[in-house]
N, C-alpha and C positions, 0 to 999 in steps of 0.2 A: 504494500500500500504506500501511497505518498503521504509524507508528513507536511504539516504546515511549515515547519522549520527543521533543519538538520544541524546537528552538532558538527563543527569542523573536525575533520579526522585528527586523531591524536598525533600523527606524524606531521601534521601541518602547523603545530603550535609548539614553540620553544619557550621555556621559562627563562626570563632575564634575571639579572642579579637582584637580590632583595630577600625579604622574609620567606617567600614561598620556595625560592631556589635553595635557601639554607636548609629548610625542612626536608626538601626533596633529597639533598645531599646526605643528610643524616640517615634518611631511610635507605638510600642506596648503599651506604656503608654497612648497614645491618643486613640487608638482603644478600649482599655479596660476601659477607663474613661467614655465612653458613655453608658448610661443606656438603657437596652433593651426596656423598655416601651416608651422611647423617640424615639429610632430608629424605633419603630413600630407605632408611633403616627398616622401617616396618613393611615396606613393599618387598624388600629382600627376604625378610623373615617369612612372609606369607608365601613366597615362591621357593621356600626352603633354602634360601641363602641368608647368611648374615651380611655379607658384603662381597664384592668381587674379589677381594684379596684371599678369600677362603678357597678358591678353586685351585685344585691341583697342587696343594702345598700342605706340609705338616706344620701345625701351629704349636709352638711351645708355650709354656705358661705365661711368660713375659709378653709374648706377642698377643695372646688372647686378652690379657689384662689391658694392653694398650688399645685393643679394639674397643674396649668398653670405656676408655678414659674420657671420651668426648661425646658420649651418647646424649641424645636429646631426651629430656625428662618432661615432667608435668603431663600435659595432655598428649604429648608425643611418646610418653613412656611405653615400652612394649607391653606393659600390663594394663594400659588404659584402653577402654573400649572405643574411644574416639581416635586412637592412634593413626597417624597418617593424614589427618585432616589438613594439616598446615601446608603440606607440599603443594596442594592445588592452589592455595593462596599465593605461595611463593612463586609458582610457575606463572600465574597471572601477573604478578608484580614484575617479574623479570622481563617478560615479553613487552610489558608496557614501558619499562625502562628503555627497551630498544626502540619501541615505536615513538615515544615522546622525546627521546634524547639521543637517538642513534647509537645506543650503547651496545656495541657488537660483542663485548665480553659477556654481558648479561644474556644476549641471544645465544651465544655459543654454549653457555652453561645450561640454558633452558633446552636447547636442542639435545644436549647430552642427557638431560633428565628424561625427555620424551623417549629417546632411544632406549634408556634403561627400563622405562615403563613397558615398552614393547617387548623387551627381553623378559621381564617378569610375566607379562601376559602369555608369552609363548610357553614358558616353563609351567604356568598354571593350566595349560591345556588349550590355549588359544583364544579365550574369551575373557576370563576374569583378570582384571588388571588393578586390583585394589589392595589396600593395606590391612583389611580385615577379612575374615573368612565368610563365604556365602552362608555358613550356618547361622550367622547373626540375623540375616534376613529370614531364614527359616524359623528361627526362634520367635521373632515378633509375629510371624504368621500363626504360630501356635499360641500366642498370647503370653509368651515369656517376656521378662523385662530385660531389654538390652538398650544401651544408651545410644539412641539415634543413629543406627547404621546408615540409613538413607542420607542423613546429613553428611556423614563422613565420606560416603561414596560420591556425593554430589561435588564436593570440593575438588576431587580429582577430575571429574567430568568438566567442571568449570575451567580448571587450568588448561585442559586439553583444548577446549573450545577457544580460549584466548590465545593459546600457542598458534592455532591455525589462523585466528582472526587478525592478530597483531604482528605475527612473525612469519606467516605463510607456511607453517610446518604441516605438510601433507600427512606425515606419519601420525600426527596427533588425531586426524580424522579417521585414519585407518584403525587406530586403537579404539576410538569411539564406536565405530561401526561394529567391530567385533564384540565390544562390551554390550552394545545395545542388543545384539542377538541373544546374549545370555538372559537379559531382562525380558526380551520378547517371549522367550520360551518359559521363563519362570512365572511370569504373570498369567499365563494361559490357564493355570490350574485353579485360579480363584474366581469365585463369583463376584459380581459387582459389590454386593453387600460385604463380603469377606474382605475384599481389597480395600474398601473404604475403611474398614476396621484397621487394616495395616497402615493406611495413610494417616490415621489419627495419631500415629507415632511419628514424631517430627520428620518431615520429608525433605526439609531444606529446599534447595532450588532444583529438584529433579525435573519438575515440569518445564522450567526454563531450559535446562540442558537438552531435554528431548525436543523442545521447540527449536532450539538453535541447530540441532542436528538435522531435523526435518527441513529446515530452511536450506541447508547445504545439499541434502541428498534428494529431497522430494519423495522418498520411498514410503509406501503405504505402511510398512511395519513400524516405521519411526513415528508416523502419525498415530498409529495404534497406541504407542507408548504415551503420546500426548493425551489421548483420550483416557487411557488407564489412570494416569497420574493427575487428572483433573480433580480438584478438591471440592466436590459438590457440597459436602456437608458444611463447608465454610462459605463457598462462593454463593450458593443459593440463598443462604440466610443473609448475607451482606446485601445482595440485590433486593431482597425483601424488606430491607430497612431495619433489621434487628441489630441491637448492640451485642455483637458477639466478641467484642474486644476487651471491654473492661475486665481487669484482673486476669487477662489471658497473657501468656508468654508472648512478648512482642516479636522477638526475632525468629520465632517459629513461623509466624504468619507472613512477614514481609517477603521472604524469598518466594513463597507460594504466590503472592500477588505479582512479583516480578515475572513469574511464569505466565500468569494471565495476561500481563502487559505484552510480553513477547509474542504470545499466540495472537493477540489482537494486531500487533504490528505485522505479523506474517500473513494473517488471513483477512484482516479488515472487518471481521465479524463483530458487530456492536455489543453482543452479550459480554464478551471478554472485557471490553472497555467499560461497560457498566459495572462489572465487578471491581475494577481498579478505582473508578471514580467513587464508588460507594465506600470503599476502604478508606480512601483519602478523606472523604467527607466525615466519616465516622471517627477516624483516628486523629485528624488534624483540624479541620474546619470547625467541627462541633465540640472539640475537646479542649482546645487551648493548649498551653505548654508552659514549661518552666522558662525562665528568662533567657536561657541558652538556646531555646528553640526546640528542645527535645521533650519527650513525653513519658519516658519510662522511669520506673522506680522498682528496684528489686527484680529487674528484668521483665516486669509485667506492665501492661497498659494502666497508667494512673486513671482512676475514675475522674469524671469531669469536675467533681466537687471535692477532690481528695488530695490536691497538690500540697497544701500546707502540712497535712498530717503525714506526708510521705517524704519530707525532706530528711535525708539521712546519708549514710556513706555508700549506698548502692543506687543512687540516682544516675540516670543517663548512661546506659551501656553503649560503648563505642560502636559495636556492630550495628546497633539500632540507628545511630547517627549516620553511619556510612550508607546503610541500605535504604534509609528513608531519603537521603540525598539522591541516590540513584533513581528512586521512584519519582521524586520531584522533577528530575531531569526528563524522565519519560513523559510526564504530564505536560511539561513545558513544550516539548517538541510537538505534542499533539495540539496544543491550544495557543501557544505564543503568549500566555498570560504571565505578567511580571511577578505575580505573587509567589510563583514557584521558585523563582530565582532569589527573591527575598528570603525564602525559607532556606535555600541552599547557602546563601551568604551567612545567615545567622548561625547555622550549624557548622559551617566551615571554620569560622573563627572560634566559636565557643564549644566546639566538639572536636573536630578533626585536629585542629591546632592545639586546643586546650588539653587534649588527652595524650599528646605526644610530649615527652620530656624535652625541653628546649635545648638541652646539652647532650644527653645520651641518646635521644631518639626513641626511647622505650615507651611502652604503652601503659596508660591507666585504664584498666578494664571499665571502671565506673568513674564518674565525675561527681564527687560528693558536693552537696549544696547545703549541708547543715552548718550552723554556726561553728567556727573553729575547725572547718574541714581541712583534711590533709589528703592530697592525692597519693595513691599507692601504685607504684610503677612495677611492671614485670621485669624479669631478667631476660637476657638474650637466649638462654638455652634451658632454663629450669622450669619454665611455666607453659609456654605455648598455648595460652588461652585462645578461645575463638577470636578475641579482639587482637591478638598478635597477627592473625590473618587479615582482618579488615584494616589494621594499621598499615601493613606493607602495601596493600592495594590502594588505600586512600591517598597516600603521599606520592603515588605515581601519576595522579590524575589532576593535579592542581591547575593545569592548563585546559583540562577537558571541558570545563564549564564556561570558559572565557568567551568563546566565539561560536556563533551559529550562522548558517547560510541559508538564504532563499535563492531563487533564480537570479535576481538582480539586487540582492540585499546582503550586507554584512552586518551582523548584530554583535555589539559588545555587551555581554550580559553580566560578566563579573569583572571587577577591577583588580586585575592581577598583572604585574609587570611581565609581559609576554610579547612575542613576535609571531604573527600569523602569516603564513605563506599560502596564497590561494590564487585563483584566477577567475575572471569574468569575461565571457566572450573570447576565450583563449588568450586574454591579456594577463600576464603575470602581475600580481599585486601583493605588496607586503603591508601589513598594518602593525605598527609597534605601539604598545601601550605602556605609559609610565604613570605612576600613581603617587600623589603627594598629599600627606595629611591624614591618611586613613590608618596607617599602622607604623610602628617604629621601624626604623631602618628602611623607610620607603620615601625619603624626602628628596626633593630637588634642591641642591645647594648652588651657590653662585659659581662653583667650579664644575657643575654638571655639564656633560657634553651636549645635552639637549638645550636649545635656547630657553632661557628662563624669562624672557620678556613677556611670556604669556602668563607668568605667575605674578600676582600682585606684590608690590613692594613690601607690604605689611607681612606677607607670608614668609619673607626672607628674614625678618627681624623678630617676629613673634610666632609662637606656635599657632598654626593656622586654625581658624574656626570654620574652615570649609575643606572639602576634599577636592583637589584639582586632578583631573585626569587629562593627560596629554596623549593624543592619538595621532601618530604620524602615518600618513597614507602615502604610499609610493606606487604609482602605476607606470609600467614601462611605456605606455602611450596613453593619452587622455581617454578615460573610460567613464561612462555614465552609469551610476548605480546609487543606491540608497544606503547611507550609513545610519544604522539604528542603534541608539544607546539607551540602556535601561536607566530610568530615574528611580532609585531605590526608595522604599517606603520610609526610611529614616530621615530623608531630606527635610531640613528645618527652614524652609523658605523657598523662594523662586530660584531655580537653577539658571545659570547663564551659560551661553555657548558662543564661541567665536571660531571662525576659520581664518587662519593666517592673520589673526589680530582683529578681524572685523566681525561685528555682531551679525548673526544670521537669524532669519525667521524660519522656523521649522514647520514642516507639513504635519497636520494633525494636531489634536489636543493632547499634550503630554499628560494633563491632569486626568484624562480618561484612559489613555492607553499605557501611561507611564513608560513610554518609549519615545525619545526625541528622534525624529526622522529628518535626515538631511539628504535630499536628492539633488545631485549636481554632477557635473563632469569633473572627475578628479584627476590630478596629475601628481604633483608633489605638494602636499598640504599638511598643515598642523591644526588639529582641532583641539581646542581647550574647553573643557567642561568644568565648571565650578559648581559644587554641590554643598550648600551650607549645611552644617551639622551643629548639634549641641548635645548636652547631656539630657537624657530622658529617663523616665522611670518605667519599670515593668513590675506591676504588683503580682503577688501570688494570686492566681485566679480566684481562690476561695478564701483569701484573707488579705483584703485590699490594703489594710494598714501597713503591711510589710512589703517593701519594694526593693528591687534591685536597680542599679544605675547602669546605663549604657551610654557609651560615647559613639554615636552613630550606631553601627551594628555590633559593637564590641562590648561585652559585659565587663564591668569593672569589679575587681575583687579587692576587698579591704584587707590590709596586712595586719589582721588582728584575730585573736583566737576567741573573741567573745562578740556577742550581738548587743550593741548599744542602741538606745533610742536617740535618733537624731532630731534636731529642731530645724525647721525651715519651711519654705513655700513649695509644696508639692507641685504647684503649677509652674514653678520656675526652679527646677532642681539645680540648674547650672549655678544659681546664686549661692549654693551651699558649698561650692568647690572653687579651688584655685589651682593653677598649674603647679606641678611638683616635679623637681628633678627633670626638667623638660628637655634639656639639650645635651647631646654628647657628640663631640667631633662634628661630623657632617650631617647628622640626622636628628630629628625631633623624637623625643620619647613620649610615651603615652600616660605618664603618671599624673595623679591629682592628690590633693589633700583637702580635708574639710576645713571650712571657716565658720566662725560663730558657734562652735560647739564647746562643751565642757572639756573634751579631750580631742586633740587633733588626731585624725586617722588618715593614714596614707592609703591610696588606691592605685592599682595598676591593672593593665589588661589581664583578664583571666588566663589567656593563653600563654602569658609570660611566667605564670606561677609554676614553680618546681616543687620543692619539698616543704616550703614554708606554710604555716597555717593561714587560712584565709576565711573570710565571711562574705557572703554575697547579698543576703537579704537583711534589711534593717527596718524597724518601725520608724515612721516619720510623723512628728506632730507639728502643728503650726506654732508660730511664735506667739 
């Protein structure tokens, strides 16, 4: 089917220097630090290998001990029923490193992993290519308790799909086709009712994987798997308008909805879209959220009137953040509505960035929002939570949401320092985006190579109270098209826009569409968009006296271990703050301190917090 708008291909967007590039590098270091033989350890065990070094050699005691010295533990431990789940995430991340950054080392390692999976599949009889035994699936079919075997299997399928999609690995599809044959035969033995019972045990993204495979092959047996793995017990109730989410495990359901979304994209059949839109309406539109943009507490959907009572150390699971951002992107491509990118932006800063350690790159499974919260970060090889997997994927896609394409339109949807390479009417075009005033380490200084005449003088001397986005357009020959730029929901006043220093009148009402449209013949031009921002409040939905403070889309965290009552004007929260520790070398920092309070409290962006205690929500009373 045709979409209203398409994301720019991952290999068309490069991250430029700044905050997102730094986090991308941290993630790349972690991904490439993991040894292939350890990523494959559980696949080798399932195919009766411990590792390739065991073949044809006698192992002495020291050598065997060394084989175990760097084993992956936690959820990758050989004794864990989810063992092997992480490899699929790793494979997806590695091929995205290649697609988004031309990382040939990552591609070579991913290709080797795929070849080893093919080797394991052959040793297992030609079809089974996974890190757990088939008996786990047979056990859940009998009603025995096993920890989410479909979830574990899906991760490998997902990694193989991405190896084909982003790195052109044909062997990955061959493995998928042979594995699908096993599932095609296995599912034949069950009635619809019995198989629905099986699907009640977390299925992960199995539906999406089969939809992806069907899109490649078009084979009837792969469509049969799509139909078998359709979650009617969830989907039918969603379409009927029932609240089937409150107190339900969040990340069990999101991948199933991804599957429905992919089937809609492949077939164009409206029922599947109805499922997805009903899920979003029930989960997001009618439910509200924490100040960070997320909805989960203790891994379950927070009830609409239960946010205040669920502040704790298990709010906001990282996998939920990542997967809901994926869903928002799908809905945006179908509709072109800016609200989905507002959602992505809020979760990007206050979830994806906030749950990655800014120095080590490690993951916080949850983002605590209780007073005196402390983030708890995982280790490189001792934990391997599900969120280790979504971590390595999330930080390979910072450029993925920045640009979208229509026939004669280039849309700037997220403000991330990047360069887009594309074409219109066979004319090569580059679009370079620079951002000033939105995040630390993202400033334009007088020594910057981009002309700073488009940035107001006050922004060079004082920390800016607006976000300036400079967009350089370079066409090899004059080309007519529309440049569309999202006006985010946090804008505090009328945005202004110039092209080469001259004010322009835009087509359409930005107030209605929240996209500024500039249609013209482009050559070499610089667009300057200024978006006023201020500090705003985000009350807890069911306890409006307690509020969090945001600077644009970025949640501010207080560097205090206790919750104090603040005094001030809730209608003008900026009056309660002054800039704090605002400048370092060539960039502005994002800190604030309170004014007019009994005790001065310092705040900084939540995503900059590492191990220090912090508090996000505060009661505020009028003076």
